[in-house]
C-alpha positions as CSV (number, residue, x, y, z in Angstrom):
1,M,50.3,131.5,120.6
2,L,51.3,129.9,123.9
3,K,50.1,126.5,122.7
4,R,52.3,126.8,119.6
5,G,55.3,127.8,121.7
6,I,54.8,124.8,124.0
7,L,54.3,122.5,121.1
8,L,57.4,123.8,119.4
9,F,59.3,123.4,122.7
10,L,58.2,119.8,123.0
11,V,59.1,119.0,119.4
12,I,62.6,120.4,120.0
13,L,62.9,118.6,123.3
14,A,61.9,115.3,121.7
15,G,64.4,115.8,118.9
16,C,67.3,116.5,121.3
17,S,66.6,113.7,123.6
18,N,68.9,110.7,123.7
19,P,68.2,107.9,121.3
20,P,66.8,104.7,122.7
21,A,69.4,102.2,124.0
22,P,70.3,99.4,121.6
23,K,68.5,96.2,122.2
24,E,70.5,93.4,123.9
25,I,71.8,90.8,121.6
26,N,70.7,87.3,122.5
27,T,73.9,85.2,122.8
28,R,72.1,82.1,124.0
29,T,72.0,79.1,121.8
30,S,69.1,78.6,119.4
31,S,66.4,76.2,120.2
32,H,68.3,73.5,118.4
33,G,71.2,73.7,120.9
34,K,73.8,74.8,118.4
35,P,75.7,78.0,119.1
36,K,75.8,80.7,116.4
37,I,79.0,80.7,114.6
38,S,80.5,84.1,113.8
39,S,82.0,84.6,110.5
40,I,85.8,85.3,110.6
41,K,87.1,87.4,107.8
42,T,90.3,86.1,106.3
43,A,93.2,88.4,105.7
44,A,93.4,89.8,102.2
45,N,95.8,88.0,99.9
46,P,99.0,90.2,99.7
47,W,99.8,88.8,96.2
48,A,97.7,91.0,93.9
49,I,97.0,89.9,90.4
50,R,97.7,92.6,87.9
51,S,97.9,92.8,84.1
52,L,99.7,94.8,81.5
53,A,97.9,96.7,78.8
54,P,97.1,94.3,76.0
55,K,99.3,94.5,72.9
56,E,97.8,95.1,69.6
57,G,95.7,92.1,68.5
58,E,95.5,90.7,72.1
59,T,92.2,90.6,74.1
60,E,94.0,90.4,77.4
61,G,97.3,91.8,78.7
62,R,99.9,89.6,80.3
63,K,99.1,88.9,84.0
64,F,101.6,89.1,86.8
65,L,101.7,89.1,90.6
66,K,102.8,92.0,92.7
67,F,103.8,92.0,96.3
68,V,104.7,95.3,98.1
69,T,106.5,95.6,101.4
70,D,108.9,97.7,103.5
71,G,112.3,96.8,104.7
72,D,115.6,98.4,105.5
73,F,119.1,98.8,103.9
74,S,122.5,99.6,105.2
75,D,125.7,100.8,103.5
76,S,128.9,102.7,104.5
77,T,127.0,105.9,105.1
78,Q,123.5,104.7,106.4
79,N,122.3,102.1,108.8
80,N,118.8,100.6,108.8
81,S,117.4,103.2,106.4
82,Y,113.9,102.9,104.9
83,L,113.4,100.6,101.9
84,Y,110.3,100.2,99.8
85,V,110.1,96.9,97.9
86,E,108.1,95.6,95.0
87,V,108.2,92.0,94.0
88,I,106.9,91.1,90.6
89,V,106.3,87.5,89.4
90,N,105.0,86.3,86.1
91,K,105.2,82.9,84.4
92,E,108.7,83.4,83.0
93,S,110.6,85.4,85.6
94,A,110.5,87.4,88.8
95,G,111.8,90.9,89.6
96,I,112.7,92.7,92.8
97,L,112.5,96.5,92.7
98,L,114.3,98.2,95.6
99,H,113.5,101.9,96.3
100,E,115.8,103.5,98.9
101,L,114.6,106.1,101.4
102,K,111.2,106.6,99.9
103,K,108.5,105.0,97.8
104,S,108.9,107.5,95.0
105,S,112.6,106.9,94.6
106,P,113.7,105.2,91.4
107,A,114.5,101.5,91.6
108,E,118.1,100.8,92.4
109,K,120.4,99.8,89.5
110,F,123.1,97.3,90.1
111,S,126.2,97.1,87.9
112,D,127.5,93.8,89.3
113,A,125.8,90.6,90.4
114,V,123.9,90.5,93.7
115,K,123.5,87.6,96.1
116,I,120.0,86.8,97.3
117,K,119.3,84.7,100.4
118,M,115.7,83.6,101.2
119,T,114.9,82.0,104.6
120,N,111.6,80.5,105.6
121,S,110.1,80.4,109.1
122,V,111.8,77.0,109.9
123,G,115.2,78.1,108.8
124,Q,115.4,76.5,105.3
125,E,117.4,78.7,102.9
126,L,117.5,79.3,99.2
127,Q,120.5,81.2,97.8
128,M,120.6,82.7,94.3
129,N,122.7,85.1,92.2
130,S,121.5,87.6,89.7
131,A,123.5,89.8,87.3
132,R,120.6,91.2,85.3
133,R,118.3,94.2,85.7
134,W,114.5,93.7,85.7
135,N,114.2,96.4,83.1
136,S,116.1,99.5,81.9
137,S,114.9,101.4,85.0
138,G,116.7,99.0,87.4
139,G,115.7,96.3,89.8
140,I,116.9,92.7,90.0
141,L,115.8,90.0,87.5
142,I,115.4,86.4,88.7
143,E,115.4,84.5,85.5
144,K,115.3,80.9,84.3
145,N,119.1,80.8,83.9
146,N,120.5,78.2,86.3
147,N,117.0,77.4,87.4
148,D,117.0,80.4,89.8
149,Y,113.4,81.4,88.9
150,S,112.1,77.8,89.3
151,Q,113.8,77.6,92.7
152,F,112.4,81.0,93.7
153,R,108.9,80.0,92.6
154,I,109.0,76.6,94.2
155,F,110.3,78.0,97.5
156,L,107.4,80.4,97.7
157,L,104.8,77.7,96.6
158,Q,106.1,75.3,99.3
159,N,106.1,77.9,102.2
160,K,103.5,79.7,104.3
161,G,104.0,82.8,106.4
162,P,107.0,85.0,106.4
163,V,110.0,84.5,104.2
164,T,112.9,86.8,105.0
165,I,115.1,88.1,102.2
166,E,118.7,89.4,102.3
167,I,120.3,90.9,99.2
168,K,123.9,91.7,99.2
169,A,125.3,94.0,96.5
170,S,129.0,94.2,95.6
171,V,128.9,97.9,96.5
172,A,128.7,96.9,100.2
173,K,125.0,97.4,100.4
174,I,122.8,95.0,102.3
175,Y,119.0,95.0,101.9
176,H,116.5,93.2,104.3
177,F,112.8,92.7,103.9
178,S,110.1,90.0,104.4
179,M,107.5,88.5,102.1
180,N,104.4,86.8,103.1
181,A,104.1,83.5,101.2
182,D,100.5,83.1,102.2
183,G,98.3,83.4,99.1
184,F,101.2,83.1,96.6
185,S,100.1,79.6,95.5
186,D,96.4,80.6,95.0
187,S,97.4,83.8,93.1
188,F,100.0,82.1,91.0
189,S,97.6,79.4,89.9
190,R,95.4,82.1,88.4
191,L,98.0,83.6,86.1
């Protein structure tokens, strides 16, 4: 009985002991004299490719790009309040959906034209106007009219890094947010 007790005690003691220390990693160069190169993961592309459900008779739905970011807005009653932004781009047009105060708020509807100013990291600007909604739920449509969509698309294709956007609505609201142009060209080429 004593032998079993001692054996049980040793098994429990061995199970509770500290695990062995990890082996040291050899950081020296290989015998060929070349250092090992660590793989650096690239950041995920912020321009996600999505598709709509296919219409009857189609095998694939229409593809579009979606970029999501946060920003702020100000008006006569609020200053620098939270803004959730969705930017949608397809082959024909682009849309900007602005959700005030929280992500689940409906997209803002504008009754008059808005002014959109995009500025890249070196200070180049693109100014556009839009008087149309993205859809019946709201948002801003950037369409082919006056080549606004072409200018918008080319501006993003030619830039890298942050692009700041300022949208002024006639109701004395100003919206600010940034988009990352990195990855736009790659994603757009796959539409």
